[in-house]
N, C-alpha and C positions, 0 to 999 in steps of 0.2 A: 620447557616440562610439556610432560604430553599425557593425555589419559581419553582414551578413544575420540569424540569427533571434539574436544576442549584442548586447546594448548596454551601455554604461557610463553612468551620471551621479554625477557627483563635484561639489566645490566647486572653487574657483580653484586650488587648492592640488594639487590630485590627490587628496584625503580622500575618504573618505565614510564618513558618521557615522550611527551608530544614531539609531533615533527618527526618522527621515527617510526621505524617496522615494530616495535616492541608495544605490547598490548595483552590482552587474555580475549582469547579467539573462542566462541562458542557458536558452534554450526554454521560455519562459514562469514560469521560478522564479527568485528571488536567491538567488544561491550565494555572493555576499558580501555582507552589510549592515556589516559596517563593515572601515576598513581605512583607517588615520591612523599617517602618517611623524611620529617626534618626535626631535630632536637633542639629547640630553643634558635632556632629557625636556620639551623644549620645541615647539613647530608653529615651524616656518621662517617665514619672513615672504615672502608672494608678490611677485614683480616681471612675471611674464607665462604666458601660454598659447599656445604654438603649434601650431596643429593643422594637419597638412600633407596628411592625408588624414582621410574620415569615420571611420576606423578607429585614427587611428593620430595621437597627440598630444604634445606638449612640453611639461610643466612645468616654469617657472623661478622658483629661489626663494632664498633666500640665509638663513644662518643668522642670526640677531640678535646685532648687536656686543654686547662685552662692556660691561659699566654704566663709562661715563664715557669710551668710546670712539666716534667718529662714525661711522667706517665700518665695515662688517663685510668680510671677510677669507674668509669660505667660501661656495661657490658651492653649491647642491644642484639637480641635475637629475634629473628623473623621464621616463623615456620609455617611454610605455607604448602597447601596441599588443593591439588585441581579434579574436580569430576565433574558433575554437573551442576556450576559455580565455582567458586572459590573461597576457600577461608583461611586464614594469616593470623595465626597467634605473635602479636609481640610482645617479648619480655624485655625489662629494661632492668638489668641487675646493677645494684649499688658493690663493689670490691672495698670502697672506702671507708673509714671509720670516722665518718660522719656521715649524717643524713645529708640527701642531695634534691634541690628539687629542680625540675624539669617542664619544659612544656614539648608537647610532641604534637603535631603537625600532620595529618595526611589529606594530600592534597590528589582529588580525583576527577577524571572526567573523560568523556568517551565521545567517542564522532559518530559510532555503529557503522563504520565504512565496511564496504564487502572487502571480503579477501584480498581477492585480484586489485581490487582498488589501493590496497596497502603494501600489495606485493611491487605494482606498478608507479607505487611512487606520488599516485594520484590523490589531490587533496579532495576532502569532503566537505562540501558545502553545509550539510543537513546539522550536524552536531546535535549536541541535546539539551532537553530542559531539565532543570532541577526543581523536585520540591521536596521539603522537608514535612515529615511525617512521623508520627508515633516513632519518636525518638532516633530515625533512621533517616535516610536521603536514597531518594527515587530518581534515576536518571533516565529520560524518555525521549526515545529517537524521534526527531522532529518531521521525518517523512516517513514513518511507520510507528504511530501512538499505541499501538498493541506490541512493539518490542520495546525493552526496556532491562533496568538493573535495578535491584533493591538492596541499598548498603545497611548492613546494621552494626553494632557495635556493644560490646559489653564495658564498663568501666566508665558509665555516664559521661559519655563525650558530648563537646559543644557542638552543635551539629548545623553547617552552614552551606547553601548553596555552593557545592565545589568543595568541601573540606570538613573535616572531623576533626576535633582539637582535645586535647586533656593535659589541665594541669594536675599534675603529681608531685607527689614527696615520696619518696624512696629512702625507708630507714636503711641505715648503716648495715653492710653484710646481710640485706634482704634483696626482695624483690618485686615488680608490679607487674602486670600483665592485663592486655586486652584481648577478647577475640574478635577479630572482623570477618564478617561473611556477606559474599556475593552473591547473589540469587539472581538468574536472568528472569525474564519476562520475556513471552512469547506468544501471541496468542490473545494479549490482557491476562494471561495467567501465569502463576508463578511455576517455573518449571522444581518438580521435587528433588532437593539436593540430595545427594548421595555419599555425602562426606563422613558420615559417623562410621567408623571400623567395623562396627560390630553389624551393620546393615548387609543385608543379604547382598545387593547388588552395590555397594562401596568400591569403591578403587581396591581396595586392600581385600575386600573380600574375593574382588576377581581374580587378583595376581594370586592369591593364594591357594587358590581353586585350580587354578590354570598350571601351578608350580605341582599342585599334588598330581595331576591326570599326565601334563607333559613327562618325556625321559627326562633322566638326569644324565648330563653332560658333562665330565671331566676328561682333563687331560693332563700330564706333567709339565709337558713344555714349558718353556717362560711365559709367562702371559696368556697361555692359551685358556686355561680356566676363566680367567677374567672376563676374554672377549666370548666365552660361551654361555658366562651367567648374564653379559650384558645383553648378548642378542636374545636369552629368555627373557628378559624382565621388559626390553624392548619390544618385542613382538607382543607380549601379553597386554603391554600399554596399549600397542597400536589396535588391538581388536576392537571390534565395532559391533553391534547385536541387532539384529534383525527385528524393528520392532511389531511385527506379526507372529512369528512363532520362537522368539528369542535365539536364533541361529548366529552361532560367531561367524564374521569374516572377516580379513585384515582391511585397514586403510594403509593409502599408497605412503604415508609420512609427513613429518610435520619439519617446518612449521605452515608451508602451502599446499598439502596435498593430503589433508586431514577429511580422505573421502575415499567410498567405492572408485577405485580404477578397475576395469578388465584386465588389462594385461599385467600390471604390477600387483595386483591381488592374486591372479592366476599362478605367475611366476614365485612369487611369494611362496604361496600356499604347496607348493611344489618340493622347495628346496625345506620347508619346513615338518615336510611329513615325518621326518626322524622326530622330530619334537612331537607332535601333536596331529592326526589323519582326520581329527574334527573340525578342523578349521578349515582345509580343504573344501570338507560337504557343507560346511555354512558356505564359503565362497560360490563352492557350483550353486549351490540353492538360489542365494541371491541373484545369482546372476543369470538364471534361468528364469525367474520370474521378471527381470526388466529386459528378456531376448526381445529383441525385432519383431515385431508383427505385421507393420506397414512400412509406407514409402512415403518418407517425409525428406526433403532433400536441406532443410536446414538443419536437421539434429542429426541429417546421415543417417536415420534408421531405415533398417531393411529389414524384410521376414529373415529369421534364424539369425541375424546378425548380433553379436554380444558386444556389448557397450563399453566405452573409452572411458567415462568417468561420470559421475554423479555429482551436483551441488545443491547446498541448501541458502545461500547467503542470500543479502536483502536484494541484490540487484536479478531479477528474474532471467538475463540473457546472458550470463556469465560464461554457462558452458553452450554456449552457439546456438542457441535458439530455445532452450530450457534447460531442466535440471537433469536431464540425460542427453548426453551427447554419443553419439554411435562412432565417430571418425577414425576408427582402430582397423587396421587389417589384419593382424595378430591374432588379437582376443580368440578371434573365433575357432581356428584351429588346435591354440594353448586349450581352450576349454574342453575341447574333446579329449586332447592330451591327457589334463590333468586327472579324468573321468577316468579312463582307461587305467592309470597309475593308481585312482585309489583305489580299485579291486584289486589290485594285486598288494598294495599294502594293510588289505585286511577291512574296509569298508565294508558296511552293512550291503549283501545284494538286495534288498527290497530299495535300499535307497539309491545302489548303482541303478536298476531296472526303472524306478521314479524317472530317472534323468535322462532315459536314451533317447524319450523324443525329442529334446533339446539338442540332444549331440548330433541326432539326423538333422534336425531342421538347421545346426551349424555348418553341416558337410554341404548341405543344400545351398547355402546360401556361399559358400566355397565354389562351387561349379558353376553359378548361375551369377550373382550379382560380385562376389569376389575375382570372376573370371569374363569380365564384361566382355572381352574381345574373341573370347573361346580359345586361345591359344594354348591353353592347359595348364597356366602360370597364375595364380592366385597374385593379383596386382593392387593399386587403387590410384583413383585420382577424387579430390576433393568436389562435393557437388555445387556448393558455390564458393564465390570468394572471401566466406565469413569463416569456411572451415579451416583445419589442419592441412596444409600444404604436404606433410610428410606423415604418415599416417604407419610406420615404423615403429620400432620403439626409440629410434633414433628419430625424434621428431621434429626438431628445430629448422628452420626454415634452410639451412645451409649444411645440412648433414650428409645430405646424396649427391655427390658430386663426382665430376671425371677427374682421373689423376691430373691432369692439363689445368682445373678450378670449376669449369663452369658448370651449370647444377645440371642434374637430368632433369628433362621434361616429362610429365605423366603423360598417360599410365606408367607408374612405376612398379615393375616387381623384383622384391627385395630377394635375395640369396638366401638369408636365416629364415623367411616366410615359408619359402617352398621345402627347406627342412623340417617346419611346424608342418603343413600341410601331410608332407610323407609321415610323420610319427602318429599325425591325428587318425588318417586312412588306415593305418597298421593298428593303432591303440582300439580303433573300434572295430576291427576285424578280429582281434581279438575275443570284446565284447560279445561280436555276433556269435563266435565260434564256440563262446563258454553258454550261451544261451540257447543251442543248439541251431541258428540258423547258419549253415555250412553254405549256402548260395550268398549270401552276404558276405561272409568271411573272404572266401574264394575271388567276389568280386574287388573286393577294395585292397587285397593283397594283390592283384594284378595291376590295380591302379596307382598302388603303390610305388610297385616293380618298374611300370612304365615312367613314372613322374620320375625317378631316380634315375633312367637313364636319358631321359630326354633331360632334365637339368644338368647331366654331366655334358650333355653335348650340347645345349645352348649358355651354358655359362663359364664352362673353363675356359681358359686363356694360359695354353701351353707356355705363350712366351714368357712372359712373368712368372706362370708357375703358381696363379691362385685362381680362385673364381671370382667372376665381377659380382662386385659389390650389388649390381641390379641389373636389369635392362629396361631401357627408357623406353618412350612411348613409340618411336621408331625399331626397336626390339636389338638396339645397339646396344654391347656390351659396356656397362659402366666401371671403367677399368682400376678405380680406385682399389688399394687396397685398405682394409678395416678391418674390427674385430668381428664383423661380420659373418666372416669366413670359419671364425673358430666355433660359433652356435651351429652351423651347419656339420662339422664334427658331432656334437651332442646330441644332435638327433638321428646321427648313423648314415644321412643321406649320402654321403663322399666315400665314392669305391676305396677300397685300401691300395690300387695303385698310385691315385691321386694323393693319398694321405701322407706321405712320406714327404713327395714336393711340397706340400702346404704346412707340414710343421718346421722344417726348415727354415721357411720363409717366416712364419709365427718367432720364430726364435731370434730373426735378426734383432738388432739392436734399434731399428728403426720401428718395430713395435714392444718391444719389452723395455718399458721405461726403466726398469728396476725395482718398482713397485707394482708392479702389475702390466694388464696389456691397454696399452692406447686403444682407443677406438678408431683414429686416422694414422696411418704410418707419415712417420716425420719425414716420407722424400714426398711425399703426395703436397701437390701445390696450396691445397686449403688447410694443411697441418697447422694449428694452432695449438700448443700445449695450456693453453685459458681459454679453448673455445669448450661451448657444451658439450659436444658431438664431435670434434675436428681436432681430438690431439688429448684429449683428457683420461682419464681413469675412473672406468665405474666400479667398483667391486663386485655386484652381483654379474657383469659380464666379464671378466676376467674369471670368477667364481664359475660359470657357464663353461668359460673356455677351459678350465684345469678339466673339468668334468668330462667334455668332450677328448679331450688328448687320453685321459686316463680311459675313455672306451677306446679308444685306439691304442691302449698300452702294449700288443706286439707286435707295435711299428716303433724302428728305432728313435729314437728320440724324442716318444711321446710322454713319458715318466719325466725323464731329467728335466725335460719344460715343464709340465704340470709341478713340479717340486720348484723351481726356480719362480718361475709369477705365482705360486701359493706363499711361496717364502719370503716376496717381497712386499706379497700383499698383507700378510700377517704383520709384518712388521711398521707396515704404513700404519694397518689400523691401531697397534701398540701406540705409534704416535698421535692417534687421534682421542687417547683415551682408553680405548678397547670397545672406542664405539664408534664402526664405518660409515663414513658420509656416503650421503649418497653418490657422489664422485670429489673428484682432486684434481690438482692439475697437474699435467703429463709431463714434465720436465724429466730428464734424464737424472738419474740417482748420482751418475758420476759427476755430474754439475752441481747438484744440490743434494745435500747428505739428506734433508728429511724433505716428505712429501708436501706439497704447498696447498693448504686450503683452498676450494673454487669459493666465491662469496658467496654464492647464494645457494649454495647446496643444503639440501634436507638433513637434518640429522637428530630424531632417527628417522629413518628411511626403511622402509620396509624390505626392499628384496635387498640393501646392501646389510642389514640388520642380518636377514636368512642366509647370504653369503657363506659365513661359515659353518652352516650347517650342510651346507653343499660339497663343503670342500671336505668335511670330515667324512660324509657318506660316500663321496668320490674315494678318497684314498683308500677306506674300507673296503671298497668294491659291494657294497650292501646293493643286496636287490631281492624283496622277499616275492614270494608268489603264494599269499596264504591260501586260495583255493587251491591250490596244487599240493600244499603244504613243504613247501621246500622253502629255504634259508640259504642264500647266496651270500657268504662273506671272504674277501679276497684281499687280502689288506696288502697295502703298498703304503706302509705309513712313512714318511720322512724322518730320519733321527730325531730331527728337534722337536718332532710330537711326544716323545716319550711315551708312555702306557696313556693309552686313550678308554673311558669306559662308556658304556652307555646302561645306566642301570633301568630296569622298568620298563624297557621299551614295546609298547604295545604292539600286536601283528593279530590282530581281531579276535579270534579268542585267547592266542597264547600270548603270555610275559615273558619276554627273554632280559636276560641279562650280556652283553657281551665285552671281552676286555680283549685289545689287542695291543702290538708292539710289535713296528717291525714288518714283517711276515706271518705273523705266528698271530694266532686266533685262539680265543676260549669263549664257550657261550654255554651258557645254565639258563634253564627252566624250556629248553626247545620239547615239546611234547614227543613222545616217543613213536607218533606216528609220522611226525617230521623228519626229514632229510635235509642234513646239512650238506651243502657243496663248498668246498674250498678248492676254487678253480687256480 
């Protein structure tokens, strides 16, 4: 379960067990590490789990029948909701013909462990102290007396350190209930709980407002509407707000990345423009506030650099030196790309102008700190041994390797990052031209064209027929084939004369798993279908590849491969209950008929949740330009999609509805002074 900065991991009964990764997490700390309900000393028998929202779930169980009796007569319901805290309503329903007596015990504990300590399986030696007061139970962090949790309950429980219990008699055909509330404490102050549906800032109110303002998406194809509905719900729950001005931005994903992440939040916002452009603006504003202003080798902050991640947990150094860590090479150009795209989608021009200084500082970082050796390519090398060794989206230690398996030495210039820089310069040039600065527009377009030429010269490998994954510190081509090159198609840095060969290589079985595009070709030495970035499939990565292929739809084979990759990915998502996970294993579909989960994959994860939106946008050929009052819609929808409908799509002052099937489209609500382009 997830709601903004809070998430909950439990078993199918709703219990959270000590010694596991389960628990209730608030602001990157586990505030509940044990939460176990027992009836007469026994665990209920699980019947069903019924999530209605990402933040609201119902657990259905029964009390085990007495010995010698076949059927149970006592039903147990646990209705749980999370937000700034947790509320659980426990209902005991007696379906029998006699009154029944039952003792309920709820055993609770907290280790107040930092999120990363839990993820890495490190034991916490702090634990908590219990205090029974005012009919409730207070848990206090032994390492930080200002951090804690207060548990209260209705139904007159007997409260003891680590336990609440009730002895009740439930009349025949009737029910009994208690409501248990868990209120976090920070800085010795109780966090106001927001769990009443009528409250303006409750999860229910926020998701209702999100749906009222977001585009409504439906599709006739089997399972597609369920995927789109889950996408809308999960992205709504992953939104977080800026405490200063209330601007909403998106967290990276549950359970381990419920925080602002530069790259993840920017790409998710790009994909979600189809749903709500306000999310992108909020993300840009938040990142601009945190943009680097000084040189700090511990946090890797540098002037103009866009941050990598932000944390709030108990351990002050969990993001490698502070609450904000800057070790990423791609968030900075992605920031500029998204700003330019926001203007095209109708974000207020005053808001765009407000962020131009941040965009210019980002471009200055790319030219200076991002290209420390002056060779014209953006590259990375961590500043200390505490930083991330790899600082692209594939940031695991073994992600960037040669075909023979040996790792690339830094500084490393990734191929896809050069594409981001190319698109960032073109995007900033468009903004400059729009605001009357033709000299800057001309200069940036010339630099982008020069980068495109130099990229092709330095990265193209004519023998194998693909771009090098990267250039290493000695400017050698890192000759592995990975999904990185597909992202080069997305940004348009690939010349047409290379695209056909590249598409042919991406279509081969070593890259296409049958459920999406592998991160690394099966022919490479480090290929491992269970590796995090070395053969797995990431839904957002495959969606970007599809978007890139459809950008080159005029190249033979591009549309066919886009349809094949997206079809396999959609079928995989349906296997995961219509919720795309962060990643899954890259085993070939011909060998295993169902996608294999990756053990520690986040779900919901922001850019995975947004991936279906990018697929829809790409197959619709949807490209608005609000300032120029044009809307391009050139659908190439696969047959399995059926009829697709986008209702109440907000494009600046216009609100339109689009219906499409195959290559036909109908647009309603377009103002009379706009032009509809059907390429």
